[in-house]
N, C-alpha and C positions, 0 to 999 in steps of 0.2 A: 289765308287771311290772318293777320297777326292780332291776337287777343291781348287784353290787358294783363293777363297772368304771365304771358311770355315776354312782355316788354323788359322786365328786370333781367331776365336771362340773356336776352339779346344784347342789352347794354353791357352786361358783364363780359360776355365773350368778345365784344368789340374792344373793350378796355384791355383785356388780356392780349388780344392779337396785336394791338398797337404797342403794348409793352414788349412783346416778342420781336416786333419789327425793329425796335430801337435797342434791343438787348444785344450784348456781346457774348452771351452764353458762358459767362465765367462764374458768376455768383448768383445762386437761386434765391438769395434773401430778398431781392427786389420783388419777387412774387409774394414772399411772406409779408412784406410791408404793405403790398397792395391788397392782400386778401381780407384784412379786417373790414375794410369798407365794402367788400363784396359780400362777405358773410352776413352783414347786417341786412342785406336784401333777401334773406331766407333762400339761399341758393346752395345746392349740393356742390361744395367746393371741389372735392377730389374728382368726381366724374367730369365736372366742367373743365378742370385743368387737363385731364387726360384727353378730352375732346379737342381742346385748343392745341395741344402738342401734336396730335395727328393731323389736324387741319393745316397747321403751319408747315408741317413736313410735306404734305401733298402739294402745297403751293410752290415750294422751293426745291422739290426733289430733282427736277431736270437741271437745275443750275449748280447744285452743290457737287463737290467731289468727295472722295472717300474720307479724307481727313476731316472735312466739315461734318460729314455724317457721324463719324466717331465722336467728335466734340459735342454734337447735339445729343447723342445717346448718353454720354458722360454727364451732361447737364441734367438730363432726365433722371439719371440714377441719384444724383445729389438731391434733386427735388423729392424723390421717394424717401430718402433718408430723413428729410425734414418733415415727413408725413403730410406732404401737400398733394400727393397723388397716389394712386394704387400701386402696389409693388409689381404688378404684372405689366405695367405700362412700358418699361424698356423693351421687353421681349415682343410686345405687340408692335412697337415701332420698328424693331428689327425685321419682323415678319412682313410688314408693309414694304420696307425697303427691298427685301429679297424678292418679293412678288413683282415689283416694278422694275427690277434691274436685270441686266444681262448676266450670263454665267461668269464671265470674266470679272465683272464688277462684284458679283457675289463672292467669288473666291478671294478677292482682296479684302472685302469687308469681313469675311468669316474669321480672319486672323484676329480681329477684335474680340469675337465671341470666344475663341480658343484661349486668348491670354487672360481673359477675365472670368475663367471658370471658377475661381475662388469666390468671386462676387455672387455668381448664380447659386453657389452652395451655401451662402449665408442663410441664417434662419429667416431673415426678412423676405428673401426672394425665393428660396427653394420650394416651399409649400405651394405658392401661387404660380410659380413660373415653370415647374418641371413639365407639366402637361403641354404648355404652350411651346416650350423649347423642343420637346419631343415631336410635336406636330410640325414645327418649323423645319427641323432636320429631315423628317420624313418627306415633306414637300420638296425639299431640295434634292433628296435622293431620287425622287420620281422624275425630276427633270434631267438628271445626269445619266450619262451612258457609262455602264460598268467597264466598257472596253476603252472608250476615248477619254473619260474623266476618272481614271482609276485612282489617281493621287488625291483628288478632291473628295471622292467617296471614302477613301481610307481616313482622311482627316476628320470627316464628319463622324465616322464610326468610333474613332479614337476619342473624340470629344465626348460622345455619349458614354463611352466606357469610363472616362474620368469624372463625368458629372454624376452619374448614378452610382449608388453603392454596389458592392459585389453581390449582396444578398437581394438585390432587386429582381424579383421572380419574373417580371414582365420581359426581361431580356434573356431568359434562360430557356434552354430546351430541356425541360424537366423530364419528360417521358421518352427522350431520345428518338424523336421522329425523324424520318428521312424524307428528303425532297424527291419523292418518286415521280413528280411531274417533270423533272429535269431529264428528259429522254434525249439520248444522243442518236440522232437519225443518220443512217448510212444506207448506201445503195444495197438492195437485196435482189437485183435483177439476175444475177448469175445462177447457174444450176448448182445450188448448195449440196444437193444429194450426191452429185458426181464428184464434188471437190472435197467432201468431208474426210475421206480416207486418203487423200493425197498428202504426201510428205515432201518437204522442200529438200532438194538435193543440194548440199553445200559443197562447193568447190573451193579448195584451199587457195586457188589462184584468183578467185573473184574478190573484188573489193567493194562492189556495190550490192545492195540488197535486192534480191529478186522478189518482187511483190506480185503474187498471183491472187486470185479471188479467195482461195482458202485462207491465206495469211490475213488478207484484208478483212474478211468476215469474222474470223476468230478474234482478231485484235480488237475490233470495235464492239463485238458482242460482249467482251469483258466489262464494258462500261455499265451494262445492266446489273452485273453483280456488285460493282462499286456503288451503284445507285441504291440498291436494296440488299444489304448483306444478309438479312434474315432468310432469303431464299436458299442460302447455302446449307441450311440445316436439314434440307430434304436430300435423300440419297441421289436422286436423279440430277438435281442442279449441282450438287457437289462434284459428281463425276464429270459433268460438262465443264465446270470451272477448272478442275485439276487438269483435264485434258487440254483445254485451250491455253491455260497458263503455261503448262510445260512446253507447248509448241512455240508460243510467243517468246518465252524467256530463252529457249534454246536458240532461237533466231538472233536475239540480242547478244547472246554469248558468242556466237560465231562471227557476227559483223560488229566489231568494236571500232570506236572512234580513235583516230591516230592523234599524235601530238601536234601535227600541223594545224588541225582544226582547233586545237586548244590555243595555239599562239594567235590564230586569227581572232578567236573569240576574246582573248585578253586584250588585243589591240583595239577591238571595237569598244570594250568597256572603258579603256583609258581615253578615248576620244570624247572630249567635253561636249562637242556639238551633237553627238548621237544620244546623249543621256535623256534629253527632253523628248526625243522622237520615239522612244520605246513605249510600247503599250502591250497589254495582255488581251488576247482575243479568245473567243470560244473556239472549241475544236472544229477544224474544217475536215470533213470526213470524205473527201473525194479520194477515189482509189489512186488517181494519178499523183496525189500529193503525199501518199504514205511513205514512199521511198525517201523523199526529202525530209519528212517529219522524223523518221527513225534515225536519220543522219544528224539531227539537231540535238545537241546536248541538253538544252532546256526541255525539249519535248520528252526525251528519254527520262529525265528526272521526274517530270510530272507523273508519268505512268508508273515508275518504280515506287515513288512515294505513295501513290494510291494503293499499291499492294501492301505496303507497310501499315498504312492506316487501317486497311481492311483486316489484316492479320491481328492488329492490336484489339480491334473491336471483337473479333471472334473469340479470342483467348482471354478477354477481360471479364470481370464480374460486373454486370450491369443490372441494376435493380429493376429496371423496366422490362428486361427480357422475359419472355414467357418461359415457363419451366421446361417446355419441350425443346427449347433452343439450347442444346448442349452438344458438344463435340465428342466423338469417340476417340479412343487412344491413338488409333492409326491416323486419324485426321489431325490430331495435335502434333504427332511426329512429322507428318507431311508439311505442316505449316512451319515447324521449327527448321526443317531441312531447307525449304525454299526461301525462308527468311535469310539464311546465311548466303544463299546464292544471290539474292537481290542486293544484299549489302555489298558483296564483292562487285557486282555490276555498277553500283553507285560509286564505289571507290575508283573503278576503272574509267568512269565517265569524266572527261575533262570539262572545265578546269577545276583544280583543287577538289578532287573527289573525296579525299579523306576529311577535309574540313567541312564539306557539305554534309557528309554522313554524320559527323559529330553534332552538327547543328540540328539535323532532322531527329536524331535520337534524343537530344535535349528537349526538343519541342514535344515529342511523343511522351517523354517522361512527365512533362508538365501536364499534358492532357490526361495522363493516368491519375495524377493527383486531383485534377478537377473532377474526374469521374468518381473517385472515392468521396469527394465532397458532395456530389449530387446523390450518391448512394446513401449518405447520411441525412437526406432531406434538406440539404443546403442550409446548414446552420449559419448564423450571423458571423461574419468575419470581423474580428476586432484587431486593432493594432496592438502589438506587444508593448509591454511597459518599457519606457525608456531606460537605458542602462545608466545607472548612477555611478559616476567616477568617484575615485577616492577623495578628491578635493571637494566633491559635491555632497558628501555624506553629512547629514545633519547630526548635531550633537544628540547623543542618546539621552533619554530621560533618566533622571537619577533613580537608581535602584533602591528598593525599600530595604530597611534593616531586617535582619533575620528575626529579631525579637518581635517586630511589628507583624511579620508574616505569621509567626507561630501564634500570636495573640488572636489574629483574625481567624485562623483555622480552629483554635480552641473554642472561640465563641460559636462557631458553626458545628461544634462537636465532630471535628474531622482531624485527620493526621496529616502532617506535612513531612514528606520523606526526602525533600531536596531535589527530586526529579519529577518532571510533570507526569510521565507515564506511570512511574511507580506510585506516585501520589494518587493518581486516578484509580489504579488497581487496588490500592490499599483501602480506599474509601468506597469501593464498589458495593460492599454490604455493610450493614451496621455492626454485625458481629462476625468477624472473619473466622474465628475458631469454629463456630457453628456451621458456617458455610463450608469449611474444609471437611466437616464430619458428614455432610449430606450425601445421600446415595448417588447423586449425580457425579460426585468426585471419585467414585470407585472405578478406576480404570484397569484394575488388575484382573487379568483373565484367569479362568480356571485351568487346572492341570489337564483336564480332558480336552478342552477346546484348543489349548496351545500346542500340545504334543500329539494331537490326533494324527496328523500327516506323518510325523516322524515315527510313531509307533507302527503305522501301516507299512512304512518303508523298511522297518527292521524285520518284518516277517520274511523268511526266506522264499515263500511262495511269490512274493512281489517281484523278485528277481531284479532288484535295483542295485546297480554297481556302487561300491562304497564312496567313490569320489563325487557322486551325484546326490548323496543323501543330505537332508536338511541339517543334520547334526554337524556337518563339516563347514557350515556357514558361520563365520565368526560372530556376526551380530546376533544371529539366531541362538547360538550357543551361549553367549554371555547373558542374554535376556532369560534363557532357560535356566541358567545357574541361579540367577537372582530369584526366579519364581520358585525353584526347588528349595532354596534356602528358607523360604517363608512358609511353604505349604507341604513339603515332602518330609515324612518321618525318617526316611533312609539317608537323608543328605549328610547328617552329622554322625551316622553310625560308623564304627570302626570296621576296617576291612583288612584281612591278611594279605590280599593281593594288591601290590602297589600298581597304580595306573599312571602312565606317563602322558597320555594324550587326553585332551578334553572330550573329543568325540567318543573315545572308548568309555569314559566315565559316564557320559550322558546315555549311551546305549545300555550300560548296566543299570542305570536308574530307570530307564524306560522298560526294561525287562521286568523289573520288580513291580512297576506300576501296572503293567499289562496283566501280571498274574493276579494282582489285587482287584483290578477292575477289567475283567475280560470284555465287557461291553464296548470299551473304547476301541479295541482292535478287532472285535467281532464283526462279521459281515451283516448286512441287512437281512439276509435269509435266516441267520441264526437268531436274530432278534425276533423275527416273525414266528419261528418255531418255538421259542421259549415263552412267548406271550400266551397266556391262557385265553381260550375262546369263551366269551361270555354268552349267556342266554342261549345255550345250545338246545335247550328243551322247550323252546317257545312253541306254542300251538299255532296252527295255521288258522287265520281268521278269515271267515267267509263273508264277503261284502254282500250287500243287498242286491247288487246287480249280477251276482254269480261269480265274480272274480275273486281270486285268492290273494291275500297280502303275504309277502315274504316274512321270514323270521326277523325279529327286531335285532339290529346290529349285524345281521349276516345277509343283507339283501344282495342278490345276484345282480350284476350289471345288466341293464336292459339292452336288448338288441336294438340296433339302429333302425329307424323307420325306413320304409321304402322311399327312394328318391322321389321328389315331387315332380310334377309335370314340367315345371320350368327348367329343372335340372336335366330332365331327359331330353328336352328340346334345345339344350345349350349348343351353341354353334361351335363347331370344331374347326381348327385351322387346317389348311391344305398340307398334305404330305408330299414327300418327294415323288412317290409313284403317281399321285394324282396330277402333279405338275407335268410329268413326262407324258401322261396319257392325253391331257387336255392340249398341250402344245402340239402334239402330233395330229390332233383332230382339227385344229384351227390354223393349220399351216398357211393356207391361202388368205384367210381373213383376219390375221392377227392384228393388223393396223386398225381395223374397225373396232375391235375389242379394246385397243389402247385408247381410242378416242372416247369410247363409252366409259372407261375407267377414269377419265379426266385428264389424260396427258395431252400436252400441246403438240403442234406439228413438229416443232424443232426438237422436242424430246423424243418423239417417235423416230425422227431422222437419226438422232443420236443412238437409239437402240439398234438401228439398222447398219450404221456405218462407223460410229466413233467408239463404240464400247471396246474394251480390251479383249483380245483373243489370244489363244495359245500360239497360233501361227499367223504372223503379221502379213504374210504374202497372200493368204486366201481370205476371201470374203465369207462371212458367216451365212449359213442358210436361213430360210424363213422359219424353219422349226427351231433352230437355235435362238433366233431373235425372239420368237414367241416364248420360248422357255426362259430366256433372260428377263423379258418384260414381266412375266408372271412371278418370277422370283423377287424382283424389285417391288412389285405390287404387294406381295405377301409380307414384305418386311416393313413397308411404309404405311399401308392403308389402315384405317381405324377398325375395319371389320374384314380381315382377310380370311373369311370362312368359305367353306365349300358351298353353303347355301347362298351366300351373296354372289359368288361367281356363277353359280347355276342360274340364278335369276337374270343376271346380265346376259348370259349366253342365250337363254330362252327369248329375251326381249329382242335380240339381234337375229333370231331365226336359226341359230346354230343348235338345232335340236339334237343332232348326233353327238356333239361334244357334251351337251348337257346330260344326255342319257348315259354316256360313258362315265361322266363324273358322278352321277347318282349311283350307278352300279358299283363303282369302286368304293 
């Protein structure tokens, strides 16, 4: 039911709607002319104009085409600049249009949003529109398919990158999180235990890749490491990764793509009709498709670039990495060696392998710079100052006369020396002569401290060869001569024996100094012997509790206390003999112990089948597997002590092994 208070508002909206119907949407001043009569009715003009814009859009939305929609939004932007409606109104209208339109219509209209990115970054619109624009783009991305609408998704992301500043933290992965939910699922029905130690037999006459379950499972299992690289900092995962990578890369090295496939690929690219039909899909992990996938140059490049991205993360300094995530020297060498192998494979992959490798290296180099920027807590990125050309240089201000400068300094009781640095140094203290006489300015060392090492080397007992003595160093010798000329009484004394070498003269001076001051060349033991022992006749003082105090100044060092109970019960790591005894005792049940230690099923299978052995033709025994597992556990576990292992053996009922471990 309409009340009297709402009658002015209804009449205002009707007047504006009639104005919109008759308008050509060229000049918004017609609204400005109409508003004074509306404002006199005590109506909120801006919110009312916003509502009329939305209502009129909803009425005519099915009739208008893209060009009419763009013209309507431009008209709304002009109205905002006249302060007739709120600045967020244009983005709200765009959101309404996108919500009611098909994806094809949205893609055509989004070009208007892209071209006017400078408008959205203006001070009038940026503060009020940035959240609405981000919400609008996210709503569009939810409707799109990443595989079917790849180009449109990329346009939206590029627009957001242009619209928001570099230092916008909402779009940054500050702590380097990984999308661990992106799991690549593949068939795991085969007998992995029996295929783990199989190697592919390469025949030089074969031109097709022979795909068995071993190659298939190892190839797709590598995606788990690409998904979460931090797993590689454990010894077990690292050994699995290196083993599987070596097997897959050796297969790619043997079966290379020929030049015929390169020509076919280039011909497809040059066909204009096929450009719009290409799309990017998620990995298909069927075992039947792997042979075709490995024969595709694009697919090979995907996998090889994944290796390079992973290697860069492992070897780079990332602020968010835990302190425990560090590589050993042999691991770094392994990455360096296989990085060269992967680069060669990329070069050999048609078409234009060399150009593709240069592009990838350039992209990785840029990523390294972004990583350094994130390590510095993402400081604000500012544009550099524009380069001023010679013809753009403004006239320099007129320089002051020397007399005026001296007058200004004299009034301040300072000195002007003609150079900024010298002037600042000269006026550092009120009285420079007193500052030069201060004790802080005494940098000259004493004879004892400067020549101490040289005097010790001159002693024949030191057995120092002449060419390695300090007196043969030119800088040391010249500084020594300057010091002797100021502090040594023998420097200017006449001598009957002419000296032709500076080092001989210094040695003669040092011999005289050592005779005058034997403490310089004397040993520490001689100093102790020559020093008198004071308070030798001190009486022994009896304390009230019956204990005796030692002599003053000659207290004997106290004996160490007995180790405390906690130090006695300190856990000791496993020895080599203990590992051998325990592995022999748990030969049949070593896999149960591995599960108790926290290893997964695939890691235990790796211990049994994939670990490196001295003889590749023989399969390791259960005792060797148990010994190898215990060795890895003792290196990686936080508490690799005999007490911890004994408690796990007792909980599993392996009492014999626990008893052997305790007795050892």
